Each structure stands twice: as structure tokens, then as C-alpha cells.
C-alpha positions as CSV (number, residue, x, y, z in Angstrom):
1,X,6.2,8.3,12.1
2,X,8.6,8.5,9.5
3,X,12.2,6.8,9.1
4,X,15.3,7.7,7.1
5,X,17.4,4.8,6.2
6,X,19.8,6.3,3.6
7,X,22.8,4.0,3.4
8,X,26.0,5.0,5.5
9,X,23.7,7.5,7.6
10,X,21.6,6.6,10.8
11,X,18.1,6.7,10.4
12,X,16.6,10.3,11.2
13,X,13.8,10.1,13.0
14,X,10.7,12.3,13.0
15,X,7.5,12.2,14.7
16,X,5.2,14.0,12.2
17,X,2.8,16.8,13.3
18,X,-0.1,17.9,10.8
19,X,1.4,19.8,8.0
20,X,-1.8,20.8,6.2
21,X,-5.5,19.9,5.8
22,X,-6.1,18.5,2.3
23,X,-9.6,19.2,3.1
24,X,-13.0,17.6,3.1
25,X,-15.1,17.8,-0.1
26,X,-18.5,17.9,2.3
27,X,-19.1,20.6,5.2
28,X,-18.5,18.3,8.7
29,X,-17.7,14.8,6.4
30,X,-15.0,12.7,6.6
31,X,-12.4,12.2,4.6
32,X,-9.2,9.5,4.2
33,X,-5.8,9.7,2.4
34,X,-4.6,6.4,1.2
35,X,-1.6,6.9,-1.1
36,X,-0.1,10.0,-2.8
37,X,2.3,10.0,-6.3
38,X,5.6,11.2,-7.3
39,X,6.3,14.9,-7.2
40,X,8.3,15.8,-10.0
41,X,10.7,18.6,-8.9
42,X,13.5,18.6,-6.1
43,X,13.0,22.1,-4.4
44,X,9.4,24.2,-4.4
45,X,7.9,27.1,-2.0
46,X,5.6,26.7,0.3
47,X,4.7,29.4,2.9
48,X,1.4,27.7,5.3
49,X,1.4,31.1,6.8
50,X,0.2,33.2,3.7
51,X,-1.4,30.5,2.0
52,X,2.1,29.7,-1.2
53,X,1.4,26.3,-0.8
54,X,3.3,23.4,-3.5
55,X,3.4,20.0,-3.2
56,X,5.5,19.7,-6.7
57,X,3.5,17.5,-8.7
58,X,2.3,15.2,-7.1
59,X,-1.3,13.6,-6.3
60,X,-3.0,12.4,-3.5
61,X,-5.4,9.7,-3.8
62,X,-8.2,8.2,-0.9
63,X,-11.8,9.0,0.1
64,X,-14.1,11.6,1.3
65,X,-18.1,11.1,2.0
66,X,-21.1,13.2,0.5
67,X,-23.6,12.4,2.8
68,X,-24.4,8.5,2.7
69,X,-21.9,7.9,-0.2
70,X,-18.1,7.9,0.1
71,X,-16.5,8.1,-3.8
72,X,-12.9,8.0,-4.3
73,X,-11.4,10.7,-3.7
74,X,-8.1,12.1,-6.0
75,X,-7.0,15.9,-4.3
76,X,-5.0,17.2,-7.7
77,X,-4.1,20.9,-5.4
78,X,-3.3,21.7,-1.7
79,X,-6.0,22.9,-0.1
80,X,-6.3,27.1,0.5
81,X,-9.6,28.7,2.4
82,X,-11.4,26.4,0.9
83,X,-12.1,23.8,-1.0
84,X,-13.7,23.7,-4.6
85,X,-14.1,22.2,-7.4
86,X,-11.3,21.4,-9.8
87,X,-9.2,21.4,-6.5
88,X,-10.0,17.0,-7.0
89,X,-11.4,14.7,-8.9
90,X,-14.5,12.5,-7.7
91,X,-14.5,8.4,-8.6
92,X,-18.4,7.8,-8.3
93,X,-20.3,4.7,-7.2
94,X,-20.7,1.9,-9.8
95,X,-24.3,2.9,-9.6
96,X,-26.9,2.5,-7.2
97,X,-26.1,4.8,-4.0
98,X,-24.3,1.9,-2.0
99,X,-20.9,1.7,-3.4
100,X,-18.2,2.7,-0.7
101,X,-15.7,3.9,-2.8
102,X,-11.9,4.2,-2.1
103,X,-8.7,5.0,-4.2
104,X,-5.7,2.7,-1.8
105,X,-3.2,3.5,-4.6
106,X,-2.0,5.9,-7.6
107,X,0.4,5.3,-9.9
108,X,3.6,7.3,-9.8
109,X,2.1,10.1,-11.9
110,X,-0.9,9.5,-10.3
111,X,-3.0,9.7,-13.0
112,X,-4.6,5.8,-12.3
113,X,-5.5,4.5,-9.4
114,X,-7.0,1.5,-7.9
115,X,-9.3,0.5,-4.8
116,X,-12.7,-0.4,-4.4
117,X,-16.1,-0.5,-3.4
118,X,-19.3,-2.1,-3.1
119,X,-21.6,-3.2,-4.7
120,X,-24.8,-5.3,-4.2
121,X,-22.8,-8.5,-4.0
122,X,-19.7,-6.6,-2.4
123,X,-17.2,-5.3,-3.0
124,X,-15.5,-4.8,-6.1
125,X,-11.7,-3.3,-6.9
126,X,-11.7,-1.0,-10.0
127,X,-9.3,1.0,-11.6
128,X,-10.0,4.3,-12.7
129,X,-7.5,6.5,-15.5
130,X,-8.6,10.0,-14.9
131,X,-7.3,10.4,-19.2
132,X,-10.5,9.1,-19.9
133,X,-13.9,10.6,-18.6
134,X,-17.3,10.0,-18.9
135,X,-19.5,13.1,-20.9
136,X,-20.0,15.2,-17.6
137,X,-16.3,15.2,-17.7
138,X,-15.6,12.4,-14.7
139,X,-13.7,9.0,-14.6
140,X,-14.9,5.8,-14.9
141,X,-14.8,3.2,-12.6
142,X,-13.4,-0.1,-14.3
143,X,-14.5,-2.7,-12.2
144,X,-12.4,-5.9,-12.1
145,X,-13.3,-9.2,-12.1
146,X,-10.6,-11.8,-10.9
147,X,-10.6,-14.9,-13.4
148,X,-7.9,-17.7,-12.8
149,X,-6.1,-18.0,-16.0
150,X,-5.4,-21.4,-15.1
151,X,-7.9,-22.8,-13.1
152,X,-10.9,-20.5,-14.3
153,X,-11.8,-19.9,-10.8
154,X,-13.6,-16.9,-10.6
155,X,-13.4,-15.1,-6.9
156,X,-16.5,-13.4,-5.4
157,X,-15.4,-10.7,-4.6
158,X,-12.1,-8.1,-5.5
159,X,-10.3,-5.4,-3.4
160,X,-7.5,-3.5,-5.1
161,X,-4.7,-2.7,-3.3
162,X,-1.6,-1.9,-5.2
163,X,-1.1,-0.9,-8.4
164,X,2.3,-0.3,-10.4
165,X,4.2,2.9,-11.4
166,X,2.4,2.5,-15.2
167,X,-1.0,1.3,-13.9
168,X,-0.7,-2.3,-16.2
169,X,-0.1,-4.5,-13.0
170,X,-2.5,-4.3,-10.3
171,X,-2.6,-6.9,-7.0
172,X,-4.9,-7.2,-4.0
173,X,-7.0,-9.4,-2.1
174,X,-10.8,-11.1,-2.9
175,X,-13.0,-13.9,-1.4
176,X,-13.9,-17.5,-1.8
177,X,-16.3,-20.2,-0.6
178,X,-14.2,-20.4,2.0
179,X,-11.3,-17.4,2.2
180,X,-9.8,-15.1,0.6
181,X,-7.3,-15.0,-1.8
182,X,-4.4,-12.5,-2.9
183,X,-4.3,-12.1,-6.7
184,X,-2.5,-10.0,-9.9
185,X,-3.7,-9.0,-12.3
186,X,-1.9,-7.3,-15.9
187,X,-4.2,-5.1,-18.1
188,X,-3.7,-6.1,-21.0
189,X,-6.2,-4.1,-23.0
190,X,-8.0,-1.1,-20.6
191,X,-10.6,-0.2,-23.6
192,X,-12.4,-3.9,-24.3
193,X,-15.8,-4.1,-22.3
194,X,-15.2,-5.6,-19.9
195,X,-11.4,-4.9,-19.3
196,X,-9.1,-7.4,-20.5
197,X,-7.5,-8.7,-17.9
198,X,-4.4,-11.7,-17.1
199,X,-5.0,-12.7,-13.5
200,X,-3.9,-15.2,-11.5
201,X,-4.7,-16.3,-7.5
202,X,-1.5,-16.1,-5.8
203,X,0.0,-19.3,-4.2
204,X,-0.8,-19.6,0.6
205,X,2.2,-20.7,2.3
206,X,1.7,-25.1,2.8
207,X,-1.3,-25.8,5.0
208,X,-2.3,-22.1,4.6
209,X,-6.3,-21.1,4.5
210,X,-5.9,-17.1,3.2
211,X,-3.8,-14.8,1.5
212,X,-3.8,-10.9,0.9
213,X,-1.7,-8.9,-0.6
214,X,-1.4,-5.7,0.1
215,X,1.8,-4.1,-1.7
216,X,4.3,-5.0,-5.4
217,X,7.7,-3.2,-6.5
218,X,7.1,-0.8,-8.3
219,X,8.0,-2.9,-11.4
220,X,4.8,-5.0,-9.8
221,X,7.5,-8.1,-10.2
222,X,7.8,-8.7,-6.6
223,X,4.2,-8.3,-4.8
224,X,4.4,-7.8,-0.5
225,X,1.5,-9.1,2.3
226,X,0.3,-12.2,4.7
227,X,-0.2,-15.3,4.3
228,X,-1.5,-18.2,6.9
229,X,0.3,-20.9,7.8
230,X,0.3,-23.5,10.2
231,X,2.4,-21.2,12.8
232,X,-0.4,-18.1,12.4
233,X,-0.5,-15.6,9.3
234,X,3.0,-14.3,8.2
235,X,4.5,-11.9,5.8
236,X,5.4,-12.9,2.9
237,X,6.3,-12.0,-0.9
238,X,5.6,-14.0,-4.4
239,X,7.2,-13.6,-7.4
240,X,8.2,-15.5,-10.3
241,X,10.3,-18.4,-10.4
242,X,13.0,-18.3,-12.9
243,X,12.4,-21.7,-13.3
244,X,9.2,-22.4,-13.5
245,X,7.9,-20.0,-14.4
246,X,4.8,-19.9,-12.4
247,X,4.5,-17.7,-8.8
248,X,5.5,-18.9,-5.8
249,X,5.6,-17.0,-1.9
250,X,8.1,-16.7,0.6
251,X,6.8,-16.5,4.1
252,X,9.2,-13.9,5.7
253,X,8.1,-15.5,9.6
254,X,7.4,-12.8,12.6
255,X,8.9,-11.4,15.8
256,X,7.2,-14.1,17.4
257,X,8.8,-17.5,17.4
258,X,6.5,-19.5,19.0
259,X,3.5,-18.6,16.9
260,X,3.2,-15.4,13.6
261,X,1.0,-13.0,13.1
262,X,2.8,-10.5,10.4
263,X,1.8,-8.8,8.0
264,X,3.5,-6.7,5.3
265,X,2.3,-3.3,4.5
266,X,5.2,-2.1,1.8
267,X,8.3,-3.1,-0.3
268,X,11.2,-1.8,-2.2
269,X,13.6,-2.9,-4.5
270,X,17.8,-2.3,-4.0
271,X,19.6,-3.5,-6.3
272,X,23.3,-4.3,-5.2
273,X,22.7,-3.8,-1.4
274,X,25.1,-6.0,0.6
275,X,21.8,-7.4,2.9
276,X,19.4,-7.6,0.4
277,X,18.4,-6.1,-2.8
278,X,14.4,-6.3,-1.2
279,X,13.3,-5.1,2.0
280,X,9.7,-5.3,3.6
281,X,8.1,-2.8,5.8
282,X,4.9,-4.1,8.3
283,X,4.2,-5.0,11.1
284,X,4.2,-8.1,13.9
285,X,2.9,-9.6,17.0
286,X,6.1,-9.3,19.5
287,X,6.4,-11.2,22.8
288,X,6.4,-8.0,24.2
289,X,3.8,-6.4,22.3
290,X,0.5,-7.5,19.9
291,X,2.3,-5.1,17.1
292,X,5.5,-3.0,16.4
293,X,6.5,-2.4,13.4
294,X,9.4,-4.4,11.4
295,X,12.0,-4.3,9.2
296,X,13.3,-7.3,6.4
297,X,16.1,-7.4,4.3
298,X,16.4,-10.0,2.1
299,X,16.6,-11.9,-1.9
300,X,13.4,-13.0,-4.2
301,X,14.4,-16.6,-4.0
302,X,13.0,-20.0,-2.4
303,X,15.5,-21.3,0.1
304,X,17.1,-18.5,2.6
305,X,20.4,-17.5,1.7
306,X,21.4,-16.3,5.4
307,X,21.3,-13.0,4.0
308,X,20.2,-9.9,5.3
309,X,17.6,-10.0,8.9
310,X,14.0,-9.5,9.8
311,X,14.4,-6.9,12.9
312,X,11.1,-4.3,15.0
313,X,12.1,-0.7,14.4
314,X,12.7,-0.2,17.8
315,X,16.1,-2.2,17.7
316,X,17.6,-0.7,14.8
317,X,17.0,2.8,16.1
318,X,18.5,1.4,19.6
319,X,21.3,-0.5,17.4
320,X,22.3,2.2,14.8
321,X,22.0,5.0,18.1
322,X,19.0,7.2,16.1
323,X,16.8,6.6,18.8
324,X,19.3,8.5,21.4
325,X,20.1,11.0,18.4
326,X,16.1,11.9,18.2
327,X,15.8,12.1,22.2
328,X,13.2,9.2,21.5
329,X,15.4,6.3,22.2
330,X,13.3,2.9,23.7
331,X,10.4,5.4,25.0
332,X,8.4,4.5,21.7
333,X,6.4,2.0,20.6
334,X,6.1,1.4,17.0
335,X,3.1,-0.1,16.3
336,X,3.2,-0.8,12.6
337,X,5.5,0.2,9.8
338,X,2.9,1.1,6.5
339,X,4.6,2.3,3.8
340,X,8.0,2.7,2.2
341,X,9.6,5.0,-0.4
342,X,10.4,2.8,-4.3
343,X,14.2,3.8,-3.3
344,X,13.5,1.8,0.2
345,X,15.3,5.4,2.2
346,X,12.2,6.5,4.1
347,X,9.7,3.8,6.2
348,X,6.1,6.0,7.7
349,X,3.8,4.2,10.1
350,X,2.5,4.8,13.3
351,X,3.0,4.2,16.8
352,X,2.9,5.9,20.5
353,X,5.0,8.7,21.9
354,X,6.6,9.0,24.8
355,X,3.8,11.3,26.2
356,X,1.0,8.7,24.7
357,X,-0.2,10.2,22.1
């Protein structure tokens, strides 16, 4: 499903159908898409029947499997009657043929991708620049070793989940001896060997045992994910405190008041909004379901400024009347919001429709 949240207009609620198969790179092998770059034009011609396809400059990132090895895939062109060399860029494994490579996010222009691959020691985050190629013309995945700039603690493994629009700030999570920890890293020099980074292991909520980062604003200033807490894991945001100039964490809560189990999967920045300049989406356990899509709005402050709200998206649909307009009502169960546009005016996710599909 997709929801438009333009200010002043009831959300337009659409059930999304498969528009086209973006293709597998090997017969009978699975592929998956996780991210897409921005479109570069406002209008475009599209005729699926006659194979006149146009993604308006957007490229799609994900993974594809060939034999026993999964590669990071950046689809450059829409699929016509077949998937051919040149329609996509394949990010190779780290070597040894054991890497399960996945692209999880791309920059706004699609030139830089971040993701995760496997090594013999576990998962390793990587960044790949489509303009930096090896002798065979293939992008080179650069492994990211995350070492905190203050404590010098190094994460044992790592997974890159989000990248800023310019490709310089990367967030995700990695493992320590005890549990996963969220991190943010800034690329200081991409052309040194190894790559030069300034990394910080992000704080957890008080009493928490783990934290994971999944999304960030386009400028990389605010990061969203989840952190453990005495009441359970809860969606949270990280930002740099203006006074201490250190990264701090704020818990956002959940749909269930007794025990928390929520995760933030997307975040957008909306300057001047009366209900808070941030809008965060994700999923949360509620009193009715193990998981429901939520939306939170507010500001990047530690103390509650009593601006904004934390609601399940079904409530938003009912309150605005969009459920009745779309004839969906409350028959849908919106399980998870998986992403939000940079402007905060489009939310996507998945759920169970009235037919049970």
C-alpha cells in the first residue's frame, strides 16, 4: 500500500500492484529490490504493453542470485523482453565466493550504494561507487571497519542500512561481544586504502542492551531505528545535541503502553510543520496485533515538547476519512510502514487487505 500525506489534503490510499518485473539476472533465480534513487523529471512516457518503459532517471538497488552466490544489483534500465548486460550493474562479492551481497540504500542520484556482504568472519558493511571501477569495469565494494572515534571500540561485524543523499554519511548496526550496536560513520576520504572514516557507536536508551539504525534524513543529521529499553525495544531517533555536540538518543514509544516493541524504518524532515518537523514511520506491537504500521511526528529534542503524536496508520486513515474515500475503511490491517519519501508526503508499506492477501 501507499499513502500520500500532503498537508491539507486527506491521504490518498492506494493498494499497489506489480507494475513490471525488473528482472532476474539468471533464470529461475531470486532477486530483491530494497531502494531507489530520485527521479530526475516530472513527466515521462510509460506504455507497458508496447514496452515503452521509463523510470525517469531512477535506478533501483537490491540483490540477485547467480548459482550459490548473491550479488548486489543496481538496475539501471527497465526490463524489456529480456535482462541483458548493461541493464544492470553487478556488485561482486568480497572474494572467496561466500558473500551474500545486498544493496540496502543508494544516494539520491544512485551513484553510491551501501549494503552488506558476508566474509569468513561474518557480515561486513560496504560502500560502492558506480564511478570507481576495477579493470573489468565493475564497481569495487569497499569494506567498512567501524571503530568508535572516542572509545576506539571496533564492531565485530557490520551492516550498512542507510546513506545520506551525498554518500558521505552511512548508518547501520554491527555486533559486539554482547549485542548489536547502532553506528554512524562519515567518509573522510574514499580513495585511501583502507577507506578513511570517522565513526561513532550510537548510544542506547538507559537500561538498553542493543540498538540498531535503519534510516536517516537525506542530510544524515538525524538517524532512526530502535533501541532496547527496560520496557522493551522501541523506535528511536539519534541526533547531535546542540550543547554537548555529542550524539544522543530519544525513544519514541510504541502503540502498546504495557510493553514496547517498535522499530523505526523511515524518517523525513519537514521544516515549519506545526506538528513537528520530523515524521518517522515503522511498525509496532499493539494491543490488537503483533505488528501495526505507525507514524510519529515531533522534533529532535530530548525533552517532550508536547508537539506531535504517535498513532497507528489505520487511525490516521479513519480520522481523515481516507478509509471511506478509498472504500477500504478499517478492513485493512497495515502491518508495517517500510519507508517514507524525503519530503514526507508518501509512505509505503505492506499489510493484509480485506481479501486476506
